[in-house]
Backbone bond lengths (Angstrom), bond angles and torsions (degrees), N, CA, C in turn:
res aa  C-N    CA-C-N  psi(-1)  N-CA   C-N-CA  omega(-1)  CA-C   N-CA-C  phi
1 M - - - 1.446 - - 1.518 108.38 -
2 N 1.297 116.72 137.77 1.454 121.38 -177.82 1.522 113.33 -89.18
3 K 1.305 117.55 -8.80 1.457 120.17 -177.35 1.523 109.93 -84.38
4 V 1.327 114.98 148.81 1.463 121.25 -174.76 1.530 109.80 -106.47
5 L 1.308 116.01 138.45 1.456 121.42 177.25 1.524 109.80 -68.91
6 D 1.322 116.07 126.65 1.462 122.23 175.51 1.531 106.16 -95.03
7 E 1.326 115.55 96.64 1.460 121.07 -174.32 1.534 111.93 -63.04
8 S 1.323 117.07 -47.92 1.465 119.07 -176.04 1.529 111.93 -65.13
9 L 1.328 117.73 -42.18 1.462 119.99 178.34 1.531 110.78 -68.85
10 S 1.324 117.14 -35.74 1.466 120.59 176.62 1.517 110.64 -59.55
11 L 1.325 116.87 -45.30 1.463 121.44 -179.46 1.531 111.05 -67.01
12 K 1.330 116.09 -39.43 1.462 121.22 179.52 1.532 110.66 -64.55
13 V 1.324 116.52 -46.35 1.465 121.15 179.41 1.531 109.78 -65.46
14 A 1.322 117.24 -41.73 1.465 121.31 179.19 1.526 110.86 -57.61
15 E 1.313 115.98 -43.24 1.462 120.65 179.01 1.534 110.59 -66.84
16 N 1.318 115.80 -42.72 1.464 121.86 -178.85 1.531 112.44 -59.86
17 I 1.329 117.02 -40.96 1.473 120.30 -177.06 1.526 112.51 -94.77
18 K 1.327 116.72 0.85 1.469 121.37 -176.45 1.531 109.96 56.90
19 S 1.314 114.72 57.51 1.457 124.43 -178.86 1.531 111.55 -49.94
20 K 1.319 115.20 141.33 1.461 121.23 -179.02 1.527 110.83 -114.49
21 V 1.320 115.82 145.77 1.454 121.89 178.12 1.539 109.17 -66.41
22 N 1.323 116.53 145.93 1.467 123.98 177.92 1.537 113.76 58.21
23 K 1.322 117.52 27.17 1.469 122.20 178.04 1.527 110.55 -131.59
24 P 1.342 118.85 51.36 1.464 119.42 -173.81 1.525 114.06 -61.18
25 F 1.328 117.84 -35.09 1.464 119.63 -178.24 1.527 110.88 -73.17
26 D 1.327 116.54 -42.14 1.463 119.97 176.78 1.526 110.43 -64.18
27 N 1.337 115.91 -42.85 1.462 119.82 178.81 1.529 110.87 -60.40
28 A 1.337 116.38 -44.51 1.468 120.63 -179.48 1.529 110.72 -65.64
29 Y 1.322 116.79 -38.97 1.465 121.00 178.11 1.528 110.33 -60.95
30 K 1.327 116.44 -50.43 1.467 121.02 179.57 1.529 110.81 -61.84
31 A 1.323 116.34 -40.75 1.465 120.61 179.56 1.523 111.19 -64.16
32 A 1.325 116.69 -40.73 1.467 120.72 179.54 1.529 110.71 -62.14
33 L 1.322 116.33 -37.39 1.461 120.53 -178.32 1.527 112.89 -68.02
34 V 1.333 117.20 -29.03 1.469 119.98 -175.84 1.533 113.82 -105.63
35 T 1.339 117.36 1.48 1.460 120.26 -177.22 1.528 109.52 -113.60
36 Q 1.305 116.55 107.89 1.460 122.97 -178.67 1.528 110.76 -56.87
37 G 1.325 116.65 126.23 1.458 121.69 176.10 1.515 114.77 83.11
38 A 1.330 117.60 6.92 1.472 121.13 -177.11 1.526 111.67 -78.20
39 T 1.321 114.44 154.37 1.452 123.44 171.60 1.525 107.39 -118.46
40 Y 1.325 116.39 132.42 1.464 122.49 177.61 1.531 107.98 -80.67
41 V 1.335 116.65 133.08 1.464 120.89 -176.35 1.528 109.75 -130.88
42 Q 1.325 114.87 138.95 1.462 122.12 172.18 1.513 107.88 -122.73
43 G 1.300 115.03 148.11 1.452 120.30 177.86 1.506 109.78 175.58
44 F 1.322 115.11 -135.33 1.460 120.84 -175.76 1.512 110.50 -129.94
45 L 1.306 114.17 147.57 1.457 122.84 179.11 1.514 108.30 -124.59
46 I 1.320 115.17 137.37 1.467 121.46 166.79 1.513 104.26 -109.07
47 A 1.329 115.53 120.55 1.467 120.90 -175.59 1.523 109.83 -119.20
48 G 1.321 116.12 72.79 1.457 120.33 177.28 1.514 112.61 68.62
49 K 1.324 114.93 -163.60 1.463 120.84 -177.80 1.522 110.03 -80.14
50 P 1.328 119.69 144.96 1.458 125.48 -6.19 1.531 110.14 -72.38
51 Y 1.311 115.90 142.69 1.454 121.25 -176.32 1.525 109.55 -74.89
52 K 1.326 114.75 104.58 1.459 120.89 -178.92 1.527 108.47 -152.39
53 P 1.346 118.28 131.80 1.464 120.11 178.27 1.527 110.76 -66.18
54 K 1.325 115.25 137.82 1.455 121.41 177.90 1.518 107.74 -131.18
55 E 1.333 116.92 136.38 1.462 119.87 177.20 1.513 109.40 -59.45
56 H 1.329 115.65 140.03 1.458 119.32 -174.11 1.525 109.90 -155.95
57 G 1.309 116.17 158.96 1.456 122.45 175.51 1.516 109.94 -129.92
58 W 1.327 116.54 147.69 1.457 123.06 179.03 1.522 107.65 -157.11
59 I 1.307 116.71 -178.65 1.459 119.57 173.22 1.516 108.51 -122.16
60 E 1.312 114.80 160.25 1.455 121.16 175.56 1.513 108.39 -125.73
61 L 1.309 114.53 143.01 1.453 122.89 178.94 1.520 105.98 -136.15
62 G 1.333 116.87 106.78 1.461 120.01 -174.60 1.520 109.55 62.57
63 D 1.327 116.94 -125.89 1.458 121.98 -179.75 1.524 112.67 -96.35
64 S 1.334 116.43 16.71 1.464 120.22 -176.56 1.520 112.43 -113.67
65 V 1.316 114.94 143.08 1.458 123.06 169.61 1.520 106.44 -93.54
66 I 1.318 116.13 130.82 1.459 121.46 173.48 1.523 105.86 -119.22
67 D 1.316 115.30 114.82 1.462 120.89 -176.65 1.521 109.00 -110.25
68 P 1.346 117.07 102.62 1.456 119.45 -179.07 1.525 113.88 -71.24
69 T 1.318 117.44 -5.08 1.462 121.30 176.50 1.529 110.71 -95.25
70 L 1.312 117.67 -2.91 1.471 122.75 -176.33 1.534 113.94 -48.55
71 P 1.330 120.51 -45.22 1.470 118.87 -177.41 1.531 113.54 -60.34
72 H 1.327 116.95 -23.75 1.462 121.25 -177.47 1.525 112.89 -91.57
73 L 1.325 117.12 -8.45 1.467 120.52 -177.54 1.525 112.22 -81.67
74 H 1.327 116.48 -26.45 1.466 122.60 179.85 1.531 111.74 54.53
75 K 1.323 115.08 43.59 1.466 122.51 177.67 1.513 108.99 -132.63
76 K 1.324 115.35 154.02 1.457 121.11 174.10 1.525 108.09 -78.36
77 P 1.334 117.65 150.71 1.468 119.87 -179.96 1.535 113.70 -53.58
78 E 1.329 116.84 -34.30 1.472 118.55 -179.93 1.528 113.31 -72.93
79 E 1.338 117.65 -5.49 1.460 122.44 176.38 1.531 112.05 -99.83
80 L 1.335 116.65 8.48 1.461 121.62 -176.09 1.523 111.17 -118.95
81 W 1.323 115.37 134.70 1.459 121.93 177.37 1.519 108.12 -131.64
82 Y 1.346 116.11 129.81 1.457 123.25 -175.75 1.527 110.08 -111.46
83 F 1.330 116.46 137.45 1.459 123.03 179.73 1.529 108.38 -130.95
84 A 1.313 115.89 104.01 1.471 121.90 -175.63 1.523 110.99 -75.08
85 A 1.337 115.22 135.19 1.458 121.24 174.84 1.524 110.88 -110.90
86 Q 1.332 116.29 -33.61 1.451 120.40 -175.34 1.529 109.76 -151.07
87 S 1.313 116.13 136.34 1.466 122.20 177.47 1.520 108.99 -124.56
88 L 1.328 115.33 138.49 1.457 120.56 179.84 1.525 110.07 -133.25
89 S 1.315 115.88 137.98 1.458 119.52 171.82 1.529 107.85 -67.34
90 V 1.320 117.04 161.28 1.463 120.41 179.04 1.529 109.95 -61.42
91 K 1.324 117.53 -39.50 1.465 121.31 179.08 1.528 110.83 -60.86
92 K 1.327 116.97 -48.06 1.467 121.80 179.37 1.531 110.20 -65.33
93 L 1.314 116.90 -41.08 1.460 122.25 179.35 1.527 110.39 -58.12
94 K 1.324 116.78 -49.39 1.467 121.10 179.59 1.522 110.98 -59.66
95 A 1.332 117.36 -42.72 1.468 121.51 -179.35 1.527 111.25 -63.58
96 V 1.322 117.15 -43.84 1.470 121.22 -179.90 1.523 110.46 -65.26
97 I 1.329 117.14 -41.79 1.472 121.30 179.19 1.529 109.94 -62.39
98 E 1.322 117.28 -46.20 1.475 121.15 179.36 1.529 111.01 -60.25
99 E 1.323 115.87 -46.23 1.465 120.15 -179.73 1.526 110.37 -62.91
100 S 1.320 117.33 -42.32 1.467 121.46 179.61 1.523 111.30 -62.72
101 K 1.326 116.81 -41.35 1.469 120.60 -179.89 1.532 110.84 -65.30
102 E 1.337 116.53 -35.14 1.468 120.01 178.41 1.516 111.42 -73.43
103 D 1.336 116.61 -45.57 1.457 120.98 -175.37 1.530 113.09 -77.05
104 Y 1.315 117.18 -34.40 1.470 121.99 -175.77 1.531 109.77 -135.41
105 P 1.339 117.38 67.74 1.468 119.80 -173.43 1.529 114.32 -62.42
106 E 1.307 117.93 -22.74 1.464 120.71 -179.10 1.532 112.75 -84.46
107 D 1.317 117.82 -12.73 1.466 122.18 -177.54 1.525 111.17 -101.08
108 D 1.323 115.60 149.12 1.466 121.48 172.93 1.533 107.37 -70.13
109 P 1.328 118.81 129.04 1.465 120.19 -177.58 1.534 114.34 -73.72
110 L 1.322 116.99 -10.94 1.462 120.69 179.28 1.519 110.56 -115.44
111 P 1.291 119.74 143.73 1.465 127.80 -1.46 1.523 112.43 -74.59
112 I 1.318 115.33 166.15 1.458 123.76 -179.86 1.528 107.31 -103.07
113 Y 1.323 116.64 128.97 1.463 119.24 -175.72 1.515 114.85 -107.11
114 G 1.296 119.41 2.98 1.455 120.48 175.75 1.517 112.31 76.43
115 E 1.298 114.87 -158.80 1.456 121.94 -173.61 1.522 112.16 -88.90
116 A 1.334 116.10 145.11 1.463 121.99 171.89 1.528 107.06 -69.83
117 P 1.302 121.16 158.32 1.458 125.80 7.32 1.528 111.59 -79.45
118 Y 1.300 115.00 148.09 1.450 121.05 -179.96 1.530 110.29 -94.07
119 E 1.306 114.80 154.93 1.460 122.09 -179.78 1.525 109.60 -111.85
120 Y 1.330 115.13 159.14 1.464 120.31 174.53 1.521 109.40 -87.66
121 Y 1.302 116.58 135.84 1.455 120.65 166.40 1.507 105.15 -133.08
122 G 1.323 114.70 132.09 1.456 118.08 -169.76 1.518 106.93 61.50
123 D 1.309 117.56 -131.73 1.460 120.94 177.84 1.523 111.40 -109.12
124 I 1.340 116.07 20.75 1.460 121.38 -176.71 1.528 109.14 -119.54
125 M 1.321 116.25 141.87 1.455 119.85 176.70 1.520 108.40 -108.18
126 L 1.308 116.62 100.40 1.459 122.16 177.49 1.514 108.29 -149.33
127 G 1.308 116.16 140.61 1.452 119.72 175.98 1.515 113.07 81.13
128 G 1.296 115.29 163.72 1.448 121.78 -179.41 1.517 111.51 -89.20
129 Q 1.321 115.29 -161.87 1.462 121.75 -177.83 1.526 111.74 -57.62
130 E 1.341 117.40 -34.80 1.459 120.19 -179.82 1.537 111.66 -63.76
131 Y 1.339 116.89 -31.04 1.467 120.11 175.75 1.516 110.55 -70.03
132 L 1.316 115.84 -43.51 1.461 120.19 178.38 1.529 110.17 -61.03
133 D 1.337 117.50 -44.35 1.464 121.62 179.49 1.533 111.20 -61.03
134 A 1.338 116.02 -45.27 1.467 120.13 -179.84 1.528 110.65 -65.51
135 Y 1.323 116.75 -40.67 1.467 120.64 179.71 1.533 110.41 -63.72
136 Q 1.333 116.15 -44.06 1.467 119.49 179.86 1.525 111.38 -65.05
137 A 1.319 118.40 -38.02 1.467 121.65 176.17 1.528 110.08 -63.82
138 A 1.341 117.02 -41.65 1.466 121.15 177.99 1.527 110.81 -65.38
139 E 1.324 117.20 -41.63 1.469 120.34 177.47 1.527 111.28 -61.64
140 A 1.324 116.83 -42.15 1.465 120.99 178.66 1.528 110.48 -61.36
141 K 1.338 117.21 -40.78 1.464 121.30 178.03 1.532 110.26 -64.94
142 C 1.316 117.15 -38.97 1.473 120.91 176.88 1.527 110.63 -60.37
143 Q 1.315 117.04 -44.67 1.464 120.81 179.01 1.519 110.99 -63.21
144 E 1.321 116.38 -40.93 1.465 121.35 177.61 1.532 110.08 -61.55
145 L 1.312 117.23 -46.51 1.467 121.45 -179.50 1.527 111.79 -64.96
146 Q 1.326 116.87 -38.72 1.466 120.83 178.22 1.520 110.87 -66.75
147 A 1.331 116.97 -37.56 1.471 120.92 177.90 1.537 110.28 -65.32
148 I 1.334 116.50 -42.51 1.470 120.57 177.83 1.526 110.15 -62.43
149 Q 1.327 116.01 -43.21 1.453 120.74 179.58 1.533 110.89 -62.72
150 A 1.335 117.22 -41.27 1.463 121.06 179.33 1.535 111.32 -64.75
151 Q 1.334 117.13 -37.66 1.469 121.08 178.15 1.526 111.40 -66.30
152 N 1.327 116.05 -33.42 1.467 120.48 -177.31 1.519 113.12 -82.07
153 N 1.307 117.58 -9.87 1.480 120.44 -179.51 1.497 111.78 -96.46
C-alpha cells in the first residue's frame, strides 16, 4: 500500500470516538462518520510478529491511513502494513449498514463483504476477488518479512 499511516491523527480520532479494543470495523465506521472527507476501508493488517494477515478496518483521508484502533495494537507505525480490499464512501457505507440492519437484524452489519461470488482466502470464504487479492498481497509481505527476519538471525 502506498498510503502512510498518520499516527497523530489516528490517535486523535481514536480518542474522539472512544475507540474499543478488538473492534476495528466498528472503530473505522465511527471514525468515518466523524472525519470529513474520509473513506471507510476494509482489508488486512500485518501488525508485527508473528507475521500473519488479520482482517481489519480503517479509514483513509487523501494519501493517509487513519487507524482508530492504533492505540490498542501496541505497535510502532513502522511495524504495521495495511492491504485494502474494499473502500466505501461514507454515503455508501451508511446505505449498506441500513440495508444490512433491515435484511439481517440479528447479524452485525460489519464487516461488509460486498457482492457474491465470494472467494477463499486462507481457509475462510469471505469477500470477493478484491479480498483474495489483498489477502495474497498480505501473505506475500509476511513471507518477505519472515525471510528478512531469518537472514538477521
